[in-house]
C-alpha positions in Angstrom: 36.0 -10.6 -25.7 38.4 -14.0 -26.3 39.4 -12.4 -29.9 40.8 -9.3 -28.2 42.5 -11.5 -25.5 43.6 -13.7 -27.7 45.1 -10.7 -30.3 46.6 -9.4 -27.1 48.6 -12.7 -26.7 49.8 -12.9 -30.1 51.2 -9.1 -29.8 52.8 -9.7 -27.0 54.9 -12.9 -28.1 55.3 -11.1 -30.9 57.1 -8.4 -29.3 59.0 -10.4 -26.8 60.3 -12.8 -29.9 60.8 -9.8 -32.1 59.6 -11.9 -34.7 58.6 -9.7 -38.0 55.1 -10.6 -39.8 55.4 -8.9 -42.4 55.9 -10.7 -46.1 59.4 -10.0 -47.7 58.0 -7.7 -50.0 61.1 -5.2 -50.6 59.9 -2.6 -53.3 58.4 -4.8 -56.0 55.3 -3.1 -57.2 54.6 -1.2 -53.9 53.0 2.3 -55.0 54.8 5.3 -53.5 53.8 5.9 -49.9 54.6 9.6 -50.2 54.9 10.1 -46.1 54.9 7.9 -43.1 51.4 8.5 -42.3 50.5 6.3 -45.5 50.6 2.3 -45.7 50.5 0.2 -48.8 48.0 -2.7 -48.3 47.7 -5.8 -50.6 44.1 -6.5 -51.3 43.2 -9.7 -52.7 40.0 -12.2 -53.2 36.6 -10.8 -53.9 37.5 -7.4 -55.0 37.5 -5.8 -58.5 40.9 -4.7 -58.5 43.4 -7.2 -56.7 46.9 -5.4 -56.0 47.9 -2.5 -53.9 46.0 0.1 -52.5 47.6 3.4 -50.3 46.3 4.0 -47.3 46.1 6.6 -44.6 46.9 5.8 -41.2 43.8 6.4 -39.4 41.7 4.4 -42.4 39.9 1.6 -41.8 40.4 -1.8 -43.7 36.9 -1.0 -45.3 38.4 1.9 -47.0 41.3 -0.5 -48.4 38.5 -3.1 -49.6 36.5 0.1 -51.0 39.9 1.5 -53.1 40.4 -2.4 -54.3 36.9 -2.4 -55.1 33.6 -3.9 -53.9 31.8 -6.6 -55.8 28.6 -7.9 -55.7 30.2 -11.1 -53.9 32.4 -8.9 -51.4 32.2 -10.2 -47.9 33.6 -7.3 -46.0 36.3 -8.5 -43.1 34.9 -8.8 -39.6 37.9 -6.3 -38.4 37.2 -4.0 -41.3 36.2 -1.3 -39.1 39.8 -1.5 -37.3 42.1 1.0 -38.1 45.1 -0.1 -40.7 48.5 -0.3 -39.1 51.8 -1.8 -40.1 51.1 -5.6 -38.9 48.6 -6.1 -41.2 49.5 -5.5 -44.6 47.4 -8.1 -46.4 43.5 -8.7 -46.7 42.4 -11.7 -48.2 38.4 -10.6 -49.1 35.9 -13.4 -49.1 32.8 -14.1 -51.1 29.3 -15.0 -50.5 26.7 -17.0 -52.9 23.4 -17.9 -51.8 24.1 -16.7 -48.4 27.2 -18.8 -47.7 30.6 -17.3 -47.2 33.9 -19.0 -48.7 37.3 -17.8 -48.6 39.3 -17.5 -51.9 42.1 -20.1 -53.1 45.5 -18.9 -53.7 45.4 -19.6 -57.8 49.3 -20.7 -57.7 48.6 -23.1 -54.8 48.5 -26.5 -54.2 44.5 -27.0 -54.6 44.9 -25.7 -57.9 48.0 -27.1 -59.2 47.5 -30.7 -57.5 44.1 -30.5 -59.2 41.8 -30.8 -55.8 38.1 -30.3 -55.7 37.7 -27.0 -54.4 34.1 -26.3 -53.0 32.2 -24.3 -55.2 34.5 -24.2 -58.4 34.1 -26.4 -61.4 36.6 -29.2 -61.6 37.0 -27.9 -65.3 37.5 -24.5 -64.1 40.7 -25.7 -61.9 41.8 -28.2 -64.6 42.5 -24.8 -66.9 44.3 -23.2 -64.1 46.5 -25.9 -63.4 47.2 -26.6 -67.1 48.0 -23.0 -67.6 50.6 -22.7 -64.8 52.0 -26.1 -66.2 52.7 -24.3 -69.5 53.4 -20.7 -68.3 54.3 -20.4 -65.0 52.4 -19.0 -62.1 49.9 -16.9 -62.5 50.9 -13.0 -61.3 47.9 -11.3 -61.6 44.3 -10.8 -62.9 45.4 -10.6 -66.6 47.0 -14.0 -66.7 43.9 -14.9 -64.5 41.6 -14.0 -67.2 43.9 -15.4 -70.3 43.9 -19.0 -67.9 39.9 -18.8 -67.6 38.8 -17.2 -70.5 34.9 -17.5 -70.8 35.2 -18.8 -67.6 36.6 -15.2 -66.0 33.7 -13.7 -65.1 32.2 -16.3 -62.7 35.2 -17.2 -61.2 37.7 -14.4 -60.6 36.8 -13.9 -57.4 37.0 -17.6 -56.0 41.2 -16.9 -56.5 43.4 -14.7 -55.3 47.1 -14.3 -56.5 49.3 -14.4 -52.9 51.5 -11.4 -52.5 54.7 -13.3 -53.4 53.6 -13.7 -56.7 51.8 -10.6 -57.5 53.4 -8.4 -60.2 50.9 -5.8 -61.3 49.9 -5.7 -65.0 51.3 -3.7 -67.5 
């Protein structure tokens, strides 16, 4: 009940202040929507295929995550059974290891670039990512993440996500 009340208050404030909560995506790498009954949702984190998926209005967020590819470590979002809407266009999928949930880290964010200790991530991995970013610029997709991590990729890719503003579909 508390979550519903908070959600209603946030929606009321946004409506009253006319704030736009959607990120400024433009047409960058968005798949064609086809009709007004579809939405492009950016799904990242603990999924196989990070990026945009197209879902029909009336589908839930579980469907969006499923289209991005559920992996063994995926933790389905608590709001997953809610129907998709135009105010929630990004889903960051958490991961679970040994019964503990973790939120993936923005691979281009300050925790990586400042070489901060990150729970459940080896410092060698953080250094590899920071070095790659220093030499090549921001990581824009899983292909670049795989280049940066090499042999460490399979055990770590789901611990990071590419932010929607940095994302570019791999060729």
